[in-house]
C-alpha atoms as an extended CHARMM CRD file, in Angstrom:
* protein
*
        94  EXT
         1         1  UNK       CA             -0.6390000000       -8.0390000000      -12.1250000000  PROA      1               0.0000000000
         2         2  UNK       CA             -3.4500000000       -7.2650000000      -10.1770000000  PROA      2               0.0000000000
         3         3  UNK       CA             -3.6990000000       -7.8720000000       -6.1070000000  PROA      3               0.0000000000
         4         4  UNK       CA             -7.0850000000       -9.0940000000       -4.5490000000  PROA      4               0.0000000000
         5         5  UNK       CA             -6.7200000000       -9.2600000000       -0.8390000000  PROA      5               0.0000000000
         6         6  UNK       CA             -8.5850000000      -11.5530000000        1.5650000000  PROA      6               0.0000000000
         7         7  UNK       CA            -10.9600000000      -11.5910000000        4.0720000000  PROA      7               0.0000000000
         8         8  UNK       CA            -10.6180000000       -8.1110000000        5.8820000000  PROA      8               0.0000000000
         9         9  UNK       CA             -7.3710000000       -6.6210000000        3.9010000000  PROA      9               0.0000000000
        10        10  UNK       CA             -6.8040000000       -3.6170000000        2.0510000000  PROA      10              0.0000000000
        11        11  UNK       CA             -4.6800000000       -2.9090000000        0.0530000000  PROA      11              0.0000000000
        12        12  UNK       CA             -2.9720000000        0.7410000000       -0.1900000000  PROA      12              0.0000000000
        13        13  UNK       CA             -0.3170000000        2.9770000000       -1.7870000000  PROA      13              0.0000000000
        14        14  UNK       CA              1.2480000000        5.4480000000        0.6550000000  PROA      14              0.0000000000
        15        15  UNK       CA              0.9850000000        9.2250000000       -0.7520000000  PROA      15              0.0000000000
        16        16  UNK       CA              4.0060000000       10.9460000000       -0.7370000000  PROA      16              0.0000000000
        17        17  UNK       CA              4.9990000000       12.6650000000        2.7340000000  PROA      17              0.0000000000
        18        18  UNK       CA              5.4990000000       16.8760000000        2.2050000000  PROA      18              0.0000000000
        19        19  UNK       CA              8.9860000000       18.0720000000        0.9030000000  PROA      19              0.0000000000
        20        20  UNK       CA              8.4210000000       21.4670000000        2.7330000000  PROA      20              0.0000000000
        21        21  UNK       CA              6.3900000000       22.4800000000        6.0930000000  PROA      21              0.0000000000
        22        22  UNK       CA              4.1760000000       25.1450000000        5.8250000000  PROA      22              0.0000000000
        23        23  UNK       CA              6.4770000000       27.6370000000        6.6090000000  PROA      23              0.0000000000
        24        24  UNK       CA              8.0320000000       26.8820000000        3.3990000000  PROA      24              0.0000000000
        25        25  UNK       CA             11.2620000000       25.2250000000        5.1780000000  PROA      25              0.0000000000
        26        26  UNK       CA             12.6250000000       21.7580000000        2.5380000000  PROA      26              0.0000000000
        27        27  UNK       CA             12.8210000000       18.7080000000        4.3470000000  PROA      27              0.0000000000
        28        28  UNK       CA             15.5540000000       16.0290000000        3.8410000000  PROA      28              0.0000000000
        29        29  UNK       CA             15.2580000000       12.8060000000        3.0730000000  PROA      29              0.0000000000
        30        30  UNK       CA             15.6920000000       11.3240000000        6.5470000000  PROA      30              0.0000000000
        31        31  UNK       CA             13.6450000000       14.6490000000        8.2920000000  PROA      31              0.0000000000
        32        32  UNK       CA             10.8100000000       13.6240000000        6.5620000000  PROA      32              0.0000000000
        33        33  UNK       CA              7.9420000000       11.7260000000        8.5370000000  PROA      33              0.0000000000
        34        34  UNK       CA              7.2090000000        7.6560000000        7.5550000000  PROA      34              0.0000000000
        35        35  UNK       CA              3.6410000000        8.9480000000        5.6440000000  PROA      35              0.0000000000
        36        36  UNK       CA              0.5000000000        7.7080000000        7.0120000000  PROA      36              0.0000000000
        37        37  UNK       CA             -1.9360000000        8.3860000000        4.4260000000  PROA      37              0.0000000000
        38        38  UNK       CA             -2.9030000000        6.2940000000        1.9020000000  PROA      38              0.0000000000
        39        39  UNK       CA             -5.4110000000        5.6630000000       -1.2070000000  PROA      39              0.0000000000
        40        40  UNK       CA             -6.9760000000        2.3650000000       -0.9450000000  PROA      40              0.0000000000
        41        41  UNK       CA             -6.3030000000        0.3070000000       -4.1010000000  PROA      41              0.0000000000
        42        42  UNK       CA             -8.1920000000       -2.6850000000       -3.4560000000  PROA      42              0.0000000000
        43        43  UNK       CA            -10.7800000000       -3.8630000000       -0.5420000000  PROA      43              0.0000000000
        44        44  UNK       CA            -11.5010000000       -7.5420000000        0.7660000000  PROA      44              0.0000000000
        45        45  UNK       CA            -14.5570000000       -8.9480000000        0.6560000000  PROA      45              0.0000000000
        46        46  UNK       CA            -15.1220000000       -9.1890000000        4.6890000000  PROA      46              0.0000000000
        47        47  UNK       CA            -17.3180000000      -11.9170000000        5.7140000000  PROA      47              0.0000000000
        48        48  UNK       CA            -16.1090000000      -14.1890000000        8.8330000000  PROA      48              0.0000000000
        49        49  UNK       CA            -12.7560000000      -12.8390000000       10.5730000000  PROA      49              0.0000000000
        50        50  UNK       CA            -11.6170000000      -14.7570000000       13.6990000000  PROA      50              0.0000000000
        51        51  UNK       CA            -15.5440000000      -16.1170000000       14.3140000000  PROA      51              0.0000000000
        52        52  UNK       CA            -17.0180000000      -12.2630000000       14.0140000000  PROA      52              0.0000000000
        53        53  UNK       CA            -18.7260000000      -10.5990000000       10.9060000000  PROA      53              0.0000000000
        54        54  UNK       CA            -16.6350000000       -7.9650000000        9.1070000000  PROA      54              0.0000000000
        55        55  UNK       CA            -18.4710000000       -5.2300000000        7.1710000000  PROA      55              0.0000000000
        56        56  UNK       CA            -16.1120000000       -3.4510000000        4.8580000000  PROA      56              0.0000000000
        57        57  UNK       CA            -16.1550000000        0.5970000000        5.9110000000  PROA      57              0.0000000000
        58        58  UNK       CA            -13.4060000000        1.8960000000        3.4850000000  PROA      58              0.0000000000
        59        59  UNK       CA            -13.9290000000        1.9010000000       -0.9440000000  PROA      59              0.0000000000
        60        60  UNK       CA            -11.4080000000        2.1530000000       -3.6640000000  PROA      60              0.0000000000
        61        61  UNK       CA            -10.0610000000        5.2620000000       -4.0050000000  PROA      61              0.0000000000
        62        62  UNK       CA            -10.6550000000        6.4260000000       -0.2450000000  PROA      62              0.0000000000
        63        63  UNK       CA             -7.7140000000        8.3830000000        1.2540000000  PROA      63              0.0000000000
        64        64  UNK       CA             -7.0540000000        6.6580000000        4.7440000000  PROA      64              0.0000000000
        65        65  UNK       CA             -4.6840000000        7.3880000000        7.6910000000  PROA      65              0.0000000000
        66        66  UNK       CA             -3.2110000000        4.2320000000        8.6400000000  PROA      66              0.0000000000
        67        67  UNK       CA             -1.3010000000        2.9340000000       11.5490000000  PROA      67              0.0000000000
        68        68  UNK       CA              2.6570000000        3.9530000000       11.3650000000  PROA      68              0.0000000000
        69        69  UNK       CA              3.9360000000        0.9760000000       11.2880000000  PROA      69              0.0000000000
        70        70  UNK       CA              1.0450000000       -1.5630000000       10.2480000000  PROA      70              0.0000000000
        71        71  UNK       CA              1.0350000000       -4.0590000000        7.3970000000  PROA      71              0.0000000000
        72        72  UNK       CA              2.7930000000       -6.3260000000        5.1190000000  PROA      72              0.0000000000
        73        73  UNK       CA              4.9780000000       -3.9390000000        1.9120000000  PROA      73              0.0000000000
        74        74  UNK       CA              4.9040000000       -5.4600000000       -1.0410000000  PROA      74              0.0000000000
        75        75  UNK       CA              6.0830000000       -4.8370000000       -4.7110000000  PROA      75              0.0000000000
        76        76  UNK       CA              4.2370000000       -5.3390000000       -7.7840000000  PROA      76              0.0000000000
        77        77  UNK       CA              5.0530000000       -4.7130000000      -11.1450000000  PROA      77              0.0000000000
        78        78  UNK       CA              7.5520000000       -1.9610000000       -9.6260000000  PROA      78              0.0000000000
        79        79  UNK       CA              4.9460000000       -0.0500000000       -7.9400000000  PROA      79              0.0000000000
        80        80  UNK       CA              4.9960000000       -0.3020000000       -3.9240000000  PROA      80              0.0000000000
        81        81  UNK       CA              1.7290000000       -1.0830000000       -1.9210000000  PROA      81              0.0000000000
        82        82  UNK       CA              1.0010000000       -1.8990000000        1.7450000000  PROA      82              0.0000000000
        83        83  UNK       CA             -1.6260000000       -4.4950000000        2.9200000000  PROA      83              0.0000000000
        84        84  UNK       CA             -3.6440000000       -3.8080000000        6.2080000000  PROA      84              0.0000000000
        85        85  UNK       CA             -6.4260000000       -5.0620000000        8.1300000000  PROA      85              0.0000000000
        86        86  UNK       CA             -8.8740000000       -2.8520000000        8.3460000000  PROA      86              0.0000000000
        87        87  UNK       CA             -8.6020000000       -2.5350000000       11.6670000000  PROA      87              0.0000000000
        88        88  UNK       CA             -5.2050000000       -0.7990000000       11.1130000000  PROA      88              0.0000000000
        89        89  UNK       CA             -7.0630000000        2.2780000000        9.5220000000  PROA      89              0.0000000000
        90        90  UNK       CA             -7.7690000000        4.8150000000       11.8040000000  PROA      90              0.0000000000
        91        91  UNK       CA             -9.8940000000        7.4720000000        9.8060000000  PROA      91              0.0000000000
        92        92  UNK       CA            -10.9080000000        7.9940000000        6.0910000000  PROA      92              0.0000000000
        93        93  UNK       CA             -9.6830000000       12.2380000000        5.1900000000  PROA      93              0.0000000000
        94        94  UNK       CA            -12.7750000000       13.8190000000        3.3540000000  PROA      94              0.0000000000
């Protein structure tokens, strides 16, 4: 099954949080922060959204940073994805 987002929505797959700190300390499951970095899996067409023209600035394969508590989490074929509006994406990691 494929997910095809509508409007200015973007489907992302969260990247795993770091298991260790930079100094080498291993983090337990509760100490890890919720990941805010993800890979773009699918991008909506953009167009007119809420009366404004929206141009999509991300593309499939981009690594992005997104707002911590944004989006809707969905599970498709055993994989977990998050659907966010393009406005919830803060930056593209290059």
